[in-house]
C-alpha distance (Angstrom), angle and dihedral (degrees) to the residues before:
residue distance angle dihedral
X1 . . .
X2 3.80 . .
X3 3.82 90.4 .
X4 3.81 90.6 56.1
X5 3.80 91.5 48.2
X6 3.81 92.0 48.5
X7 3.82 91.1 51.5
X8 3.81 93.0 47.1
X9 3.80 100.0 29.4
X10 3.80 97.1 133.4
X11 3.80 94.4 58.0
X12 3.81 101.2 24.6
X13 3.82 99.7 42.2
X14 3.82 116.6 6.9
X15 3.82 98.5 45.0
X16 3.83 94.5 49.9
X17 3.83 90.7 44.9
X18 3.80 94.5 50.2
X19 3.81 92.6 43.2
X20 3.79 94.1 49.3
X21 3.81 93.7 43.5
X22 3.82 90.9 52.2
X23 3.80 91.0 49.9
X24 3.81 89.9 48.8
X25 3.81 91.9 48.4
X26 3.80 91.6 50.9
X27 3.81 91.8 45.8
X28 3.80 92.7 51.9
X29 3.81 90.6 48.0
X30 3.79 95.7 56.3
X31 3.80 119.3 101.7
X32 3.80 111.7 -109.1
X33 3.82 92.9 -108.6
X34 3.83 89.8 60.1
X35 3.80 96.3 52.3
X36 3.80 114.7 102.6
X37 3.79 113.3 -125.0
X38 3.80 107.7 -124.8
X39 3.82 93.2 179.4
X40 3.81 95.7 -115.0
X41 3.75 127.8 124.4
X42 3.81 109.8 -93.7
X43 3.82 91.6 -122.6
X44 3.82 91.6 52.3
X45 3.81 88.8 52.4
X46 3.81 90.0 52.1
X47 3.79 92.6 45.8
X48 3.80 93.1 48.8
X49 3.81 95.0 45.5
X50 3.79 93.3 49.4
X51 3.81 91.4 42.4
X52 3.80 88.3 61.8
X53 3.81 92.3 42.8
X54 3.81 91.5 48.3
X55 3.80 92.0 47.8
X56 3.81 94.3 49.7
X57 3.82 95.4 40.4
X58 3.78 91.5 49.7
X59 3.80 90.8 51.7
X60 3.80 89.6 49.1
X61 3.80 91.4 54.2
X62 3.80 91.2 47.8
X63 3.82 95.5 51.6
X64 3.81 98.4 41.1
X65 3.81 118.8 93.4
X66 3.79 102.1 -170.0
X67 3.81 99.0 84.0
X68 3.79 109.7 42.1
X69 3.82 94.8 -173.8
X70 3.82 92.5 53.9
X71 3.79 90.7 49.0
X72 3.80 93.4 48.8
X73 3.81 92.5 45.5
X74 3.81 96.6 33.5
X75 3.78 95.9 136.3
X76 3.80 97.6 51.9
X77 3.83 92.4 34.8
X78 3.80 90.5 55.9
X79 3.79 92.3 52.6
X80 3.81 94.0 46.4
X81 3.82 97.9 42.8
X82 3.79 95.9 43.3
X83 3.81 90.3 42.2
X84 3.80 87.9 58.6
X85 3.80 90.3 45.9
X86 3.82 89.9 50.7
X87 3.83 90.4 54.3
X88 3.80 90.7 50.0
X89 3.81 90.0 47.2
X90 3.80 91.8 51.6
X91 3.82 91.9 47.3
X92 3.81 91.6 48.3
X93 3.81 88.9 57.0
X94 3.82 88.9 65.8
X95 3.80 85.7 76.1
X96 3.82 95.8 49.2
X97 3.84 116.3 91.4
X98 3.79 111.6 -107.9
X99 3.81 94.1 6.5
X100 3.77 128.0 109.5
X101 3.77 140.6 -161.6
X102 3.78 109.9 -116.5
X103 3.79 132.6 -176.0
X104 3.80 88.5 -153.2
X105 3.82 91.9 53.7
X106 3.80 88.5 50.5
X107 3.81 89.9 48.6
X108 3.81 90.2 52.9
X109 3.83 88.5 49.0
X110 3.81 90.7 53.7
X111 3.80 92.6 47.8
X112 3.81 89.4 50.9
X113 3.81 91.3 49.8
X114 3.81 91.8 50.1
X115 3.81 91.4 48.9
X116 3.81 90.5 49.3
X117 3.80 91.0 51.6
X118 3.81 91.5 46.8
X119 3.79 92.2 51.7
X120 3.82 90.6 51.8
X121 3.80 89.6 48.7
X122 3.81 92.6 49.7
X123 3.81 93.2 46.1
X124 3.79 92.0 50.0
X125 3.79 91.0 47.2
X126 3.79 90.6 51.1
X127 3.80 98.7 43.8
X128 3.82 102.7 34.2
């Protein structure tokens, strides 16, 4: 599985990561009145969004060859780097009308990231 992803990383890993991250950035920049209500708990939305981001980002670190340290420590690097991004994302929402910065939202983001990393780990263990 990892061999396939390394051979096709631009289309199979980088493009989905960049696309999803841009959608997430736009979604977190919208005023609260412009956000569609999808009838899910706010924390579940955070967890799910950051699960996908963590999954894709972790794959990107595993298939890239430019930064050896990040590849070798992809699991912990994903959690740390996206954890920092999640803090920045929460802080940036202080400036968006109707949005707020929440420790509990950030906690849900972190849980989603960890789950995304764990799923990558389990898939690689199963298929490699």
